[in-house]
N, C-alpha and C positions, 0 to 999 in steps of 0.2 A: 277421345281415347288416342295415345299417343301411337303413330304407324308402326313403329318399330315394334312395340308391344302386342297390337293387335295382329300384327304377321307372325307372331311368336305364338298367340294364343291360336291361331288357324293350323298353324302346324303339330302343336298338341293337340287338337283336335281330331287332325287326320290322323295320326299316331291312335288316338282311341279309337276312332271310328274303323279302322285296318287292324287293330290287335296282333301286330306281329312287325318285322322288320320291313324299312324301306331306303331304297338306296336317293341318292341326291338327286337324280334325272326324276323318279317316282314322287316325291314331294316337289321339285318344282311343276311337274306335269299335272299334278291332281289340285296344285291349290293357285297356280298360275301364279305363282312367285320365280321370277328372274335367279336362274342357279345362283349365281354370284351374291345375291342377295340371300336366296335360302342356305346358302353356304355359311356367308356368315352368323346368322339364326341358330342352324344347326351346332356349329362352334360353340357360339356362346351358348346354347341351351345344354352342350353337351359339357362346357365346363363349369355350370351349376349344378351339376348331375341330373338333370331334370330327363335328359335322353344319355344313352350309351353308344358307343361306336365299336362296332365288331368289322375286322379288317379280314375278309374271305381271299381276298388274293390282291394284289398289287394294283390291280383296277377293279375292286370288287368291296367297295366299303357299305357297309349297311348301318342304320340308326334302330334305335328301339326304346320304349320307355325306361326312365332311371330308378335306381333305388328310391331316389329323394322324393319319386310321387308317390311311390308305395309307402315311406316314413308318414308322407304329409296325407294321403289316404288315411292310414291307422289312426292319426292323430284328428281328423276329422270324424271317422266313426267313433272315437271315443269320447269326443266332446257331445255328440249327438247320443249317444249312452248315457252318458252323465246328467244331460239337459231331461232326456226320458223317464230314466230311475229318479234323479230329485224333485221335480214339479210335483207328482201328488205330494210328497212331504212336503214341499214347503207350501203347497194350497192350506195341508191339514194345519201346518205351523201358523198360517197368517189365519187361519178361522181361528182361531186358539187364543191368537195373541192381541189382534186385529193392527197389526202394523206391516211395515211392507216388508217383503222377503226378497232377497238377490241370492242369485248364484253369481260367483266372479273368481273370473280364472286370469294367470297370467300369460298377456299377447305380448312379445317380445320385450321389451322396456315397459310397458302399462298392463295395466289393471281393465278387463273388457267384463261388460255385464252380459252376459249369456243369457240369463233368464230370471224373470221377475214378476210378483207376485202382489198387486196392489193391497193395499188395506181399504177397510170400507169407509176410513175418514177423509176429510176434505181435502188433506195435505197433499199435495203431487209435490215430489220430489226430484231432482235435476237427474237423477240416472233415468237409462232407458237401457234395453238388448241393445246390445250392438256398442253402445256407450264406451269409449275408452278414456279412462283418467290416470294421472301419474301415479304408480306405487306409494306414495305418501303419504296419500289423502284419502281419510276416511278408513275404516275399522277392517275393510274387506281388503281394500290393496295392503293396507301396512300388513296385515295378518301373512297374505302371499309374500311380502319382501322380506317379514321375517324369516320364513321357512326355506328360501330360495338357500343355495350352499354360498357360503361366504363368499368366496371369489366374485360371483356373478350380483351379489347384495351388493359387495364393494364394488362394482363396474357401473352398476345402478346410480349410487352414493355420490360415486367421483365423476358422472358425467357431466351434470353441469348444474348452475345453481337453482336450487329445487325453491318455489312460490309456495305462495296461501291458493286456496282456489280465485279470487280474484284478482291474485297477481302482486299484490300489494305489500305480503308481507314475509322475508326471505326465510325459510326454515333452517331453524340451527341443526345443522347433522348430527353433529356430537350429541344432542339430545335424541335428537331421532334415534341414533343405535344405542344409547340406551334402553329406548322406549323398543326397540325391536326384540333387544334382548330378554325385559318383561313381557313379550308377547309369547315367547319359544317358552319361559319359564311358567307361567301364567296359563296358555293353552285356548288364550281370547285373544280377540285385538278391540280397542274402546275408543272412541272419537267423539267428540263434542265439536259442534260446527265448523267440521271442515269440510263437507262439502256442500251443507246448505246452512244456515242460519236459525238459530233455536232450532237443531238436531240434533241427534245423538244416534250412534250405531254400533251396534256388537258384531261380532263375527266369531265363527268359530271354524277348522279347519276339518274338510272333508278329505281323507285321506284312499286310495287304492289297495290294490290286491299288494302292491309293492311298498308299503308303509309310506309311500310319496303323497304329499299335500299337492292336491289336483286342483283344488278349487274352495274357495270361502263358503259360507254360507253365513249371509249379514243381514239384519234387522236392523232398520231405520224407522223414527220416527219424532216426533216433538220431543225436545228434553225433558218438558214436564211430566210427559208418561215412562222417564227412564229412570225412575227414582224409587228408593227405598225397597219396602217389599216387591212391588212390581217389578222394579228393572231385575231383583233374586230371580222373579218368577220366570221373566224372558232369558234370561240367561240361561237359567236349566232349562227349560223348553227348546230354547235353541241347541243348545251342545246333545241334546238328547236325540235332536232331528239330524244333526251331523254326522253322529253316531249311527245311526239306524241306516244313512245313506249310502256312508264308509260301508256298513257293512254288506250291502246289498251289490256296492263295487270291489267285494273280496277282503277285505280289511279284517283283520284278526287281530283284535289287543292282545299285545304279548302274546303272541303266537311263538 
């Protein structure tokens, strides 16, 4: 680990342990970090809103944990709650349709898989818990991209060239924009062979009590299992499951 990052984490750990305000002298003394180095790190953490500084007098400045940590903690708590609420429903859905079920969220400019229920089939898909992929690949990531605010969506679309999972095919962004519009209108995401060869994915949005899309419930499997009446059954049950999870999170449709 980078030494500066390691020292910054050491200082943050100190504030968590002390649970109060600390001076530069106290930080340096308790961590063993030289004052000049500690001051630079404290200033950087303050600029990043991870710490805040209060001046009690010209010679008495104290630091405490900043509001950004509270926001990050709340987000982490919400993600943990989302996983714990969603998992039993995902397991029930997986048992019903015998396909892989994923829970996907937006993480910076990517999609991250935070929960997964395997099928009983021999097929093993590319995804795993903690795996991050571009938001233009797969039914779940695309659904999340479609529900981002337009400014954020355009920021991601214009960020760089977009390629297929193997890096060989350049994605047509205008075609992708039209697909994102269709996802918002139709209410679900759909993909064929975007993350794994010969696989199909179907995704539905999970809403919170503020009517925000906080995750995608994604089902994936061999394309031969996603055809005709079986595909309609999978879509229906996935949509119903996403609605049940949303309800648990406080979402009330047309409230």
